ZADOTOR-295904 format. One record per residue (C-alpha): residue in three letters; x, y, z; residue number from 1. Coordinates in Angstrom, 2 decimals. Each point is the difference from the previous one (the first is absolute). Layout:
BEGIN
<pt pavex="ALA" px="X" py="Y" pz="Z" gukol="NUM"/>
...
end
This chain:
BEGIN
<pt pavex="UNK" px="5.89" py="27.67" pz="-21.36" gukol="1"/>
<pt pavex="UNK" px="2.44" py="-0.78" pz="2.73" gukol="2"/>
<pt pavex="UNK" px="-0.55" py="1.24" pz="3.38" gukol="3"/>
<pt pavex="UNK" px="2.42" py="-0.64" pz="3.17" gukol="4"/>
<pt pavex="UNK" px="-0.93" py="1.10" pz="3.29" gukol="5"/>
<pt pavex="UNK" px="2.23" py="-1.50" pz="3.17" gukol="6"/>
<pt pavex="UNK" px="-0.53" py="-3.84" pz="-0.29" gukol="7"/>
<pt pavex="UNK" px="-2.69" py="-0.07" pz="-2.82" gukol="8"/>
<pt pavex="UNK" px="0.97" py="-0.18" pz="-3.60" gukol="9"/>
<pt pavex="UNK" px="-2.89" py="0.54" pz="-2.19" gukol="10"/>
<pt pavex="UNK" px="-0.51" py="-0.65" pz="-3.53" gukol="11"/>
<pt pavex="UNK" px="-3.41" py="1.57" pz="-1.34" gukol="12"/>
<pt pavex="UNK" px="-1.75" py="-0.42" pz="-3.35" gukol="13"/>
<pt pavex="UNK" px="-3.25" py="1.94" pz="-0.67" gukol="14"/>
<pt pavex="UNK" px="-1.86" py="-0.10" pz="-2.99" gukol="15"/>
<pt pavex="UNK" px="-2.76" py="1.23" pz="-1.98" gukol="16"/>
<pt pavex="UNK" px="-1.40" py="-1.69" pz="-3.46" gukol="17"/>
<pt pavex="UNK" px="3.74" py="-1.54" pz="-0.16" gukol="18"/>
<pt pavex="UNK" px="1.52" py="3.30" pz="0.39" gukol="19"/>
<pt pavex="UNK" px="2.56" py="1.12" pz="3.07" gukol="20"/>
<pt pavex="UNK" px="-2.23" py="2.45" pz="2.56" gukol="21"/>
<pt pavex="UNK" px="2.22" py="3.03" pz="1.54" gukol="22"/>
<pt pavex="UNK" px="0.20" py="-0.82" pz="3.81" gukol="23"/>
<pt pavex="UNK" px="0.81" py="2.73" pz="1.93" gukol="24"/>
<pt pavex="UNK" px="3.25" py="-1.62" pz="1.65" gukol="25"/>
<pt pavex="UNK" px="0.44" py="2.61" pz="2.74" gukol="26"/>
<pt pavex="UNK" px="-3.48" py="-0.97" pz="1.58" gukol="27"/>
<pt pavex="UNK" px="0.48" py="-3.56" pz="-0.08" gukol="28"/>
<pt pavex="UNK" px="3.47" py="0.21" pz="1.85" gukol="29"/>
<pt pavex="UNK" px="-1.42" py="2.02" pz="2.31" gukol="30"/>
<pt pavex="UNK" px="-2.91" py="-2.11" pz="1.00" gukol="31"/>
<pt pavex="UNK" px="2.14" py="-3.13" pz="-0.40" gukol="32"/>
<pt pavex="UNK" px="2.23" py="2.12" pz="2.84" gukol="33"/>
<pt pavex="UNK" px="-3.03" py="0.69" pz="2.10" gukol="34"/>
<pt pavex="UNK" px="-0.80" py="-3.98" pz="-0.42" gukol="35"/>
<pt pavex="UNK" px="3.39" py="-1.13" pz="1.16" gukol="36"/>
<pt pavex="UNK" px="-0.45" py="2.71" pz="2.99" gukol="37"/>
<pt pavex="UNK" px="-3.37" py="-1.76" pz="1.22" gukol="38"/>
<pt pavex="UNK" px="1.81" py="-3.20" pz="0.13" gukol="39"/>
<pt pavex="UNK" px="2.78" py="1.17" pz="1.58" gukol="40"/>
<pt pavex="UNK" px="-1.77" py="1.36" pz="2.88" gukol="41"/>
<pt pavex="UNK" px="-1.69" py="-3.48" pz="0.47" gukol="42"/>
<pt pavex="UNK" px="3.26" py="-2.36" pz="-0.39" gukol="43"/>
<pt pavex="UNK" px="-0.19" py="-0.90" pz="3.71" gukol="44"/>
<pt pavex="UNK" px="-3.70" py="-1.26" pz="-0.76" gukol="45"/>
<pt pavex="UNK" px="0.57" py="-1.37" pz="-3.32" gukol="46"/>
<pt pavex="UNK" px="2.92" py="-2.36" pz="0.98" gukol="47"/>
<pt pavex="UNK" px="-2.21" py="-1.81" pz="2.63" gukol="48"/>
<pt pavex="UNK" px="-1.87" py="-3.26" pz="-1.41" gukol="49"/>
<pt pavex="UNK" px="-2.98" py="1.20" pz="-1.80" gukol="50"/>
<pt pavex="UNK" px="-2.36" py="-1.97" pz="2.55" gukol="51"/>
<pt pavex="UNK" px="1.16" py="2.09" pz="2.73" gukol="52"/>
<pt pavex="UNK" px="-1.42" py="3.46" pz="-1.47" gukol="53"/>
<pt pavex="UNK" px="-3.46" py="0.34" pz="0.95" gukol="54"/>
<pt pavex="UNK" px="-0.98" py="3.56" pz="-0.43" gukol="55"/>
<pt pavex="UNK" px="0.85" py="1.86" pz="-3.35" gukol="56"/>
<pt pavex="UNK" px="-2.61" py="2.82" pz="-0.11" gukol="57"/>
<pt pavex="UNK" px="2.24" py="2.40" pz="0.94" gukol="58"/>
<pt pavex="UNK" px="2.65" py="-0.80" pz="-2.47" gukol="59"/>
<pt pavex="UNK" px="0.96" py="1.04" pz="-3.13" gukol="60"/>
<pt pavex="UNK" px="-1.20" py="-1.30" pz="-3.38" gukol="61"/>
<pt pavex="UNK" px="3.52" py="-1.67" pz="-0.70" gukol="62"/>
<pt pavex="UNK" px="0.10" py="-1.68" pz="3.06" gukol="63"/>
<pt pavex="UNK" px="-3.57" py="-1.30" pz="0.09" gukol="64"/>
<pt pavex="UNK" px="0.43" py="-1.77" pz="-3.67" gukol="65"/>
<pt pavex="UNK" px="3.39" py="-1.84" pz="1.30" gukol="66"/>
<pt pavex="UNK" px="-1.65" py="-1.16" pz="2.95" gukol="67"/>
<pt pavex="UNK" px="-3.15" py="-1.05" pz="-1.46" gukol="68"/>
<pt pavex="UNK" px="2.12" py="-1.86" pz="-2.77" gukol="69"/>
<pt pavex="UNK" px="2.22" py="-1.92" pz="2.57" gukol="70"/>
<pt pavex="UNK" px="-3.31" py="-1.06" pz="1.57" gukol="71"/>
<pt pavex="UNK" px="-1.74" py="-0.91" pz="-2.89" gukol="72"/>
<pt pavex="UNK" px="3.09" py="-2.51" pz="-0.93" gukol="73"/>
<pt pavex="UNK" px="0.81" py="-1.07" pz="3.26" gukol="74"/>
<pt pavex="UNK" px="0.02" py="1.89" pz="3.03" gukol="75"/>
<pt pavex="UNK" px="1.94" py="-2.47" pz="2.03" gukol="76"/>
<pt pavex="UNK" px="3.37" py="0.00" pz="-1.68" gukol="77"/>
<pt pavex="UNK" px="0.23" py="3.34" pz="-2.01" gukol="78"/>
<pt pavex="UNK" px="0.45" py="3.48" pz="1.07" gukol="79"/>
<pt pavex="UNK" px="-1.33" py="2.87" pz="-1.89" gukol="80"/>
<pt pavex="UNK" px="3.28" py="0.60" pz="-1.74" gukol="81"/>
<pt pavex="UNK" px="-0.56" py="-2.58" pz="-1.74" gukol="82"/>
<pt pavex="UNK" px="-2.23" py="2.12" pz="-2.35" gukol="83"/>
<pt pavex="UNK" px="1.77" py="3.26" pz="0.31" gukol="84"/>
<pt pavex="UNK" px="1.21" py="0.14" pz="-3.78" gukol="85"/>
<pt pavex="UNK" px="-3.35" py="-1.19" pz="-1.35" gukol="86"/>
<pt pavex="UNK" px="-1.68" py="2.55" pz="1.75" gukol="87"/>
<pt pavex="UNK" px="2.04" py="2.66" pz="-0.79" gukol="88"/>
<pt pavex="UNK" px="-0.58" py="-0.86" pz="-3.76" gukol="89"/>
<pt pavex="UNK" px="-4.02" py="-0.67" pz="0.61" gukol="90"/>
<pt pavex="UNK" px="-0.22" py="3.60" pz="1.48" gukol="91"/>
<pt pavex="UNK" px="2.07" py="2.16" pz="-2.59" gukol="92"/>
<pt pavex="UNK" px="-2.07" py="-2.05" pz="-2.96" gukol="93"/>
<pt pavex="UNK" px="-2.85" py="1.17" pz="1.49" gukol="94"/>
<pt pavex="UNK" px="1.17" py="3.78" pz="0.83" gukol="95"/>
<pt pavex="UNK" px="0.63" py="0.46" pz="-3.96" gukol="96"/>
<pt pavex="UNK" px="-3.59" py="-1.13" pz="-0.35" gukol="97"/>
<pt pavex="UNK" px="-2.05" py="-0.51" pz="-3.03" gukol="98"/>
<pt pavex="UNK" px="-1.15" py="3.53" pz="-1.26" gukol="99"/>
<pt pavex="UNK" px="3.11" py="0.13" pz="-1.98" gukol="100"/>
<pt pavex="UNK" px="1.00" py="-3.64" pz="-0.78" gukol="101"/>
<pt pavex="UNK" px="-1.70" py="-3.11" pz="-1.02" gukol="102"/>
<pt pavex="UNK" px="2.92" py="-2.44" pz="0.94" gukol="103"/>
<pt pavex="UNK" px="2.60" py="0.63" pz="2.47" gukol="104"/>
<pt pavex="UNK" px="2.75" py="-2.47" pz="1.40" gukol="105"/>
<pt pavex="UNK" px="2.12" py="0.88" pz="3.22" gukol="106"/>
<pt pavex="UNK" px="3.01" py="-2.46" pz="0.73" gukol="107"/>
<pt pavex="UNK" px="1.67" py="0.48" pz="3.13" gukol="108"/>
<pt pavex="UNK" px="2.60" py="-2.12" pz="-0.32" gukol="109"/>
<pt pavex="UNK" px="-1.69" py="-2.53" pz="-1.29" gukol="110"/>
<pt pavex="UNK" px="-3.08" py="0.27" pz="1.84" gukol="111"/>
<pt pavex="UNK" px="-2.61" py="1.06" pz="-2.75" gukol="112"/>
<pt pavex="UNK" px="-3.28" py="1.76" pz="0.55" gukol="113"/>
<pt pavex="UNK" px="-1.97" py="0.26" pz="-3.29" gukol="114"/>
<pt pavex="UNK" px="-3.49" py="1.49" pz="-1.00" gukol="115"/>
<pt pavex="UNK" px="-1.07" py="-0.98" pz="-3.92" gukol="116"/>
<pt pavex="UNK" px="-3.07" py="1.48" pz="-1.03" gukol="117"/>
<pt pavex="UNK" px="0.92" py="-0.35" pz="-3.72" gukol="118"/>
<pt pavex="UNK" px="-1.15" py="-3.71" pz="-0.04" gukol="119"/>
<pt pavex="UNK" px="3.21" py="-1.04" pz="-2.09" gukol="120"/>
<pt pavex="UNK" px="2.20" py="-3.00" pz="1.20" gukol="121"/>
<pt pavex="UNK" px="2.88" py="1.04" pz="2.77" gukol="122"/>
<pt pavex="UNK" px="2.88" py="-2.31" pz="-0.78" gukol="123"/>
<pt pavex="UNK" px="2.64" py="-0.21" pz="2.90" gukol="124"/>
<pt pavex="UNK" px="3.18" py="-1.89" pz="-0.19" gukol="125"/>
<pt pavex="UNK" px="1.33" py="-1.94" pz="3.42" gukol="126"/>
<pt pavex="UNK" px="3.58" py="1.30" pz="1.04" gukol="127"/>
<pt pavex="UNK" px="2.30" py="-1.97" pz="1.83" gukol="128"/>
<pt pavex="UNK" px="1.13" py="2.29" pz="2.73" gukol="129"/>
<pt pavex="UNK" px="3.24" py="-1.75" pz="0.54" gukol="130"/>
<pt pavex="UNK" px="1.27" py="1.11" pz="-3.64" gukol="131"/>
<pt pavex="UNK" px="-1.99" py="2.79" pz="-0.93" gukol="132"/>
<pt pavex="UNK" px="-0.92" py="-1.99" pz="-3.06" gukol="133"/>
<pt pavex="UNK" px="-3.37" py="-1.28" pz="-1.12" gukol="134"/>
<pt pavex="UNK" px="-1.12" py="-3.67" pz="0.09" gukol="135"/>
<pt pavex="UNK" px="-1.74" py="-1.60" pz="-2.78" gukol="136"/>
<pt pavex="UNK" px="-3.37" py="0.42" pz="1.51" gukol="137"/>
<pt pavex="UNK" px="-2.81" py="2.73" pz="-0.91" gukol="138"/>
<pt pavex="UNK" px="-3.00" py="0.83" pz="1.46" gukol="139"/>
<pt pavex="UNK" px="-3.02" py="1.41" pz="-2.07" gukol="140"/>
<pt pavex="UNK" px="-2.36" py="1.66" pz="2.11" gukol="141"/>
<pt pavex="UNK" px="-3.74" py="1.22" pz="-1.77" gukol="142"/>
<pt pavex="UNK" px="-3.23" py="0.69" pz="2.05" gukol="143"/>
<pt pavex="UNK" px="1.62" py="1.42" pz="3.22" gukol="144"/>
<pt pavex="UNK" px="-0.59" py="3.49" pz="0.09" gukol="145"/>
<pt pavex="UNK" px="2.29" py="0.93" pz="3.23" gukol="146"/>
<pt pavex="UNK" px="2.44" py="-2.85" pz="1.35" gukol="147"/>
<pt pavex="UNK" px="3.58" py="-0.24" pz="1.55" gukol="148"/>
<pt pavex="UNK" px="2.87" py="-2.13" pz="-0.47" gukol="149"/>
<pt pavex="UNK" px="2.82" py="-0.66" pz="2.35" gukol="150"/>
<pt pavex="UNK" px="3.54" py="-2.11" pz="-0.26" gukol="151"/>
<pt pavex="UNK" px="1.62" py="-1.50" pz="3.08" gukol="152"/>
<pt pavex="UNK" px="2.49" py="-2.38" pz="-0.23" gukol="153"/>
<pt pavex="UNK" px="4.08" py="-0.77" pz="1.52" gukol="154"/>
<pt pavex="UNK" px="1.91" py="2.45" pz="-0.73" gukol="155"/>
<pt pavex="UNK" px="-2.08" py="2.91" pz="-0.53" gukol="156"/>
<pt pavex="UNK" px="0.06" py="3.14" pz="1.73" gukol="157"/>
<pt pavex="UNK" px="-1.86" py="-1.22" pz="3.25" gukol="158"/>
<pt pavex="UNK" px="0.70" py="-3.12" pz="2.25" gukol="159"/>
<pt pavex="UNK" px="-1.62" py="-2.93" pz="-0.09" gukol="160"/>
<pt pavex="UNK" px="-0.46" py="-3.02" pz="2.01" gukol="161"/>
<pt pavex="UNK" px="-0.52" py="-2.61" pz="-3.01" gukol="162"/>
<pt pavex="UNK" px="1.59" py="-1.42" pz="-3.18" gukol="163"/>
<pt pavex="UNK" px="-1.58" py="1.39" pz="-2.75" gukol="164"/>
<pt pavex="UNK" px="1.81" py="1.84" pz="-2.84" gukol="165"/>
<pt pavex="UNK" px="-3.32" py="1.40" pz="-1.47" gukol="166"/>
<pt pavex="UNK" px="-3.41" py="0.36" pz="1.48" gukol="167"/>
<pt pavex="UNK" px="-2.21" py="2.06" pz="-2.02" gukol="168"/>
<pt pavex="UNK" px="-3.53" py="0.91" pz="1.25" gukol="169"/>
<pt pavex="UNK" px="-2.97" py="1.52" pz="-1.83" gukol="170"/>
<pt pavex="UNK" px="-2.50" py="1.73" pz="2.32" gukol="171"/>
<pt pavex="UNK" px="-2.76" py="2.36" pz="0.43" gukol="172"/>
<pt pavex="UNK" px="2.48" py="2.58" pz="1.05" gukol="173"/>
<pt pavex="UNK" px="3.67" py="0.39" pz="0.33" gukol="174"/>
<pt pavex="UNK" px="-0.17" py="0.40" pz="3.67" gukol="175"/>
<pt pavex="UNK" px="-1.31" py="-3.66" pz="0.19" gukol="176"/>
<pt pavex="UNK" px="2.10" py="-1.19" pz="-2.69" gukol="177"/>
<pt pavex="UNK" px="3.28" py="1.12" pz="1.73" gukol="178"/>
<pt pavex="UNK" px="-1.07" py="-1.37" pz="3.11" gukol="179"/>
<pt pavex="UNK" px="-1.13" py="-3.23" pz="-1.68" gukol="180"/>
<pt pavex="UNK" px="3.26" py="-0.49" pz="-2.04" gukol="181"/>
<pt pavex="UNK" px="1.83" py="0.16" pz="3.52" gukol="182"/>
<pt pavex="UNK" px="-1.89" py="-2.26" pz="1.72" gukol="183"/>
<pt pavex="UNK" px="-0.30" py="-2.56" pz="-2.93" gukol="184"/>
<pt pavex="UNK" px="3.82" py="0.29" pz="-0.35" gukol="185"/>
<pt pavex="UNK" px="0.35" py="-0.87" pz="3.54" gukol="186"/>
<pt pavex="UNK" px="-1.75" py="-2.77" pz="-0.64" gukol="187"/>
<pt pavex="UNK" px="2.00" py="-1.87" pz="-2.56" gukol="188"/>
<pt pavex="UNK" px="2.09" py="-1.44" pz="2.73" gukol="189"/>
<pt pavex="UNK" px="1.04" py="-3.07" pz="1.37" gukol="190"/>
<pt pavex="UNK" px="2.64" py="-1.39" pz="2.81" gukol="191"/>
<pt pavex="UNK" px="3.41" py="-0.74" pz="-1.59" gukol="192"/>
<pt pavex="UNK" px="3.96" py="0.67" pz="0.78" gukol="193"/>
<pt pavex="UNK" px="0.19" py="1.00" pz="-3.58" gukol="194"/>
<pt pavex="UNK" px="-1.58" py="3.27" pz="1.42" gukol="195"/>
<pt pavex="UNK" px="1.84" py="2.34" pz="2.06" gukol="196"/>
<pt pavex="UNK" px="-1.88" py="2.89" pz="2.10" gukol="197"/>
<pt pavex="UNK" px="0.96" py="2.65" pz="2.39" gukol="198"/>
<pt pavex="UNK" px="-2.07" py="1.86" pz="2.16" gukol="199"/>
<pt pavex="UNK" px="-1.41" py="3.31" pz="-1.81" gukol="200"/>
<pt pavex="UNK" px="1.28" py="2.81" pz="2.46" gukol="201"/>
<pt pavex="UNK" px="3.44" py="-1.32" pz="-0.68" gukol="202"/>
<pt pavex="UNK" px="-0.37" py="0.93" pz="-3.38" gukol="203"/>
<pt pavex="UNK" px="-2.11" py="2.90" pz="0.00" gukol="204"/>
<pt pavex="UNK" px="-0.63" py="1.71" pz="3.68" gukol="205"/>
<pt pavex="UNK" px="-2.97" py="1.82" pz="-0.99" gukol="206"/>
<pt pavex="UNK" px="-2.09" py="-2.89" pz="-1.53" gukol="207"/>
<pt pavex="UNK" px="-3.37" py="-0.16" pz="1.11" gukol="208"/>
<pt pavex="UNK" px="0.75" py="-3.93" pz="0.48" gukol="209"/>
<pt pavex="UNK" px="2.92" py="0.02" pz="2.40" gukol="210"/>
<pt pavex="UNK" px="-0.35" py="-3.38" pz="1.56" gukol="211"/>
<pt pavex="UNK" px="-0.76" py="-2.03" pz="-3.15" gukol="212"/>
<pt pavex="UNK" px="2.69" py="-2.14" pz="-1.48" gukol="213"/>
<pt pavex="UNK" px="-0.07" py="0.88" pz="-3.72" gukol="214"/>
<pt pavex="UNK" px="1.86" py="-1.55" pz="-2.90" gukol="215"/>
<pt pavex="UNK" px="3.63" py="1.22" pz="-0.85" gukol="216"/>
<pt pavex="UNK" px="1.20" py="-3.12" pz="-1.91" gukol="217"/>
<pt pavex="UNK" px="-1.82" py="-2.76" pz="-2.29" gukol="218"/>
<pt pavex="UNK" px="1.99" py="-3.01" pz="-1.12" gukol="219"/>
<pt pavex="UNK" px="-0.60" py="-2.75" pz="-2.66" gukol="220"/>
<pt pavex="UNK" px="-3.43" py="-0.96" pz="0.44" gukol="221"/>
<pt pavex="UNK" px="-0.81" py="-3.45" pz="-1.49" gukol="222"/>
<pt pavex="UNK" px="-3.41" py="-0.23" pz="-1.73" gukol="223"/>
<pt pavex="UNK" px="-1.65" py="-1.58" pz="2.91" gukol="224"/>
<pt pavex="UNK" px="0.85" py="2.91" pz="2.36" gukol="225"/>
<pt pavex="UNK" px="-0.92" py="2.42" pz="-2.84" gukol="226"/>
<pt pavex="UNK" px="-3.41" py="-1.51" pz="-0.50" gukol="227"/>
<pt pavex="UNK" px="-1.10" py="-0.30" pz="3.39" gukol="228"/>
<pt pavex="UNK" px="1.18" py="3.89" pz="0.88" gukol="229"/>
<pt pavex="UNK" px="-2.21" py="0.88" pz="-3.52" gukol="230"/>
<pt pavex="UNK" px="-3.00" py="-1.75" pz="1.44" gukol="231"/>
<pt pavex="UNK" px="0.11" py="1.50" pz="3.21" gukol="232"/>
<pt pavex="UNK" px="-0.31" py="3.25" pz="-1.54" gukol="233"/>
<pt pavex="UNK" px="-2.50" py="-1.00" pz="-2.27" gukol="234"/>
<pt pavex="UNK" px="-1.96" py="-1.36" pz="2.84" gukol="235"/>
<pt pavex="UNK" px="0.15" py="3.52" pz="1.73" gukol="236"/>
<pt pavex="UNK" px="-0.97" py="1.71" pz="-3.35" gukol="237"/>
<pt pavex="UNK" px="-2.95" py="-2.03" pz="-0.48" gukol="238"/>
<pt pavex="UNK" px="-1.35" py="0.40" pz="3.39" gukol="239"/>
<pt pavex="UNK" px="-0.09" py="4.14" pz="-0.98" gukol="240"/>
<pt pavex="UNK" px="-1.03" py="-0.50" pz="-3.27" gukol="241"/>
<pt pavex="UNK" px="-3.05" py="-2.19" pz="1.48" gukol="242"/>
<pt pavex="UNK" px="-0.70" py="2.71" pz="2.34" gukol="243"/>
<pt pavex="UNK" px="-0.24" py="2.76" pz="-2.60" gukol="244"/>
<pt pavex="UNK" px="3.09" py="1.53" pz="1.23" gukol="245"/>
<pt pavex="UNK" px="2.32" py="-0.35" pz="-3.37" gukol="246"/>
<pt pavex="UNK" px="-1.03" py="-0.41" pz="-3.41" gukol="247"/>
<pt pavex="UNK" px="3.24" py="-2.39" pz="-0.93" gukol="248"/>
<pt pavex="UNK" px="3.77" py="-0.60" pz="0.28" gukol="249"/>
<pt pavex="UNK" px="2.81" py="-1.54" pz="-1.48" gukol="250"/>
<pt pavex="UNK" px="2.75" py="-1.69" pz="1.84" gukol="251"/>
<pt pavex="UNK" px="3.70" py="-0.70" pz="-1.07" gukol="252"/>
<pt pavex="UNK" px="2.74" py="-1.64" pz="1.59" gukol="253"/>
<pt pavex="UNK" px="3.17" py="-1.63" pz="-1.53" gukol="254"/>
<pt pavex="UNK" px="-1.72" py="0.64" pz="-3.44" gukol="255"/>
<pt pavex="UNK" px="-3.14" py="-1.84" pz="1.17" gukol="256"/>
<pt pavex="UNK" px="-3.37" py="1.80" pz="-0.28" gukol="257"/>
<pt pavex="UNK" px="-3.12" py="-0.86" pz="1.53" gukol="258"/>
<pt pavex="UNK" px="-2.80" py="2.42" pz="-0.16" gukol="259"/>
<pt pavex="UNK" px="-4.09" py="0.45" pz="0.74" gukol="260"/>
<pt pavex="UNK" px="-0.78" py="1.36" pz="-3.33" gukol="261"/>
<pt pavex="UNK" px="-2.51" py="-2.81" pz="-1.80" gukol="262"/>
<pt pavex="UNK" px="-1.32" py="1.27" pz="-3.07" gukol="263"/>
<pt pavex="UNK" px="-1.39" py="3.21" pz="1.92" gukol="264"/>
<pt pavex="UNK" px="-2.11" py="2.39" pz="-2.16" gukol="265"/>
<pt pavex="UNK" px="1.80" py="3.39" pz="1.56" gukol="266"/>
<pt pavex="UNK" px="3.60" py="-1.66" pz="0.28" gukol="267"/>
<pt pavex="UNK" px="2.01" py="-2.29" pz="-2.40" gukol="268"/>
<pt pavex="UNK" px="3.46" py="-0.97" pz="0.64" gukol="269"/>
<pt pavex="UNK" px="2.00" py="-0.41" pz="-3.53" gukol="270"/>
<pt pavex="UNK" px="3.82" py="-1.25" pz="-0.37" gukol="271"/>
<pt pavex="UNK" px="1.64" py="2.29" pz="-2.81" gukol="272"/>
<pt pavex="UNK" px="1.20" py="-1.64" pz="-3.05" gukol="273"/>
<pt pavex="UNK" px="-2.32" py="-3.38" pz="1.35" gukol="274"/>
<pt pavex="UNK" px="-2.04" py="-1.80" pz="-1.93" gukol="275"/>
end
């Protein structure tokens, strides 16, 4: 099922015993509209750095989830808007519930929330957000009942401070995965005159990071520069993994790939048609 409400474009899959379940699309649309309305009402707060937001008890669930995700990942640099798409996915997945389905996937523009009660393996291809084509890399996930996957990168829907083509994060939920993908993608970075940057507000006056210098052009990086940038992102990813904020991450830049996945019993990374 495809549902579009305002800026949210969701592909929803719900199954029981391998067969598609009927979902009341109108109810889901109304719910998404209500969630987006709650977020819109709190935009002045949600566009601040997460460390500045101290009281959340009076806020709607969506705002709290966004704030919690940003604080869990890196409250000093992220605003809660870094988790907005993943939060919507997570809340829609939970709204659908488990009374009718044993498998639910909600994909909000690449930020995916999954509930898998079937015990079967979930196979997810990693897409290239610049070309809208799949990469050769495939994630195989087994033994996780609920989880989230999010992808960030240069050329995607949002502005980035970094250089990565693709940063795909697997975490306990899609709100955290969304925020972590943004943070790690920002960390894939180096100081070089081969990269052109602009103040974010010059590109999008409504951005939540108006004073940040965001990437607008990446020139021909040499092997050493690619390796240095990827290593910075990988270091940031390992810090989050060691704190149990994320499960794993895959990073790609200029057809070079690095990952934190090392024979994890829940998450495997494979290369399509590889040996």
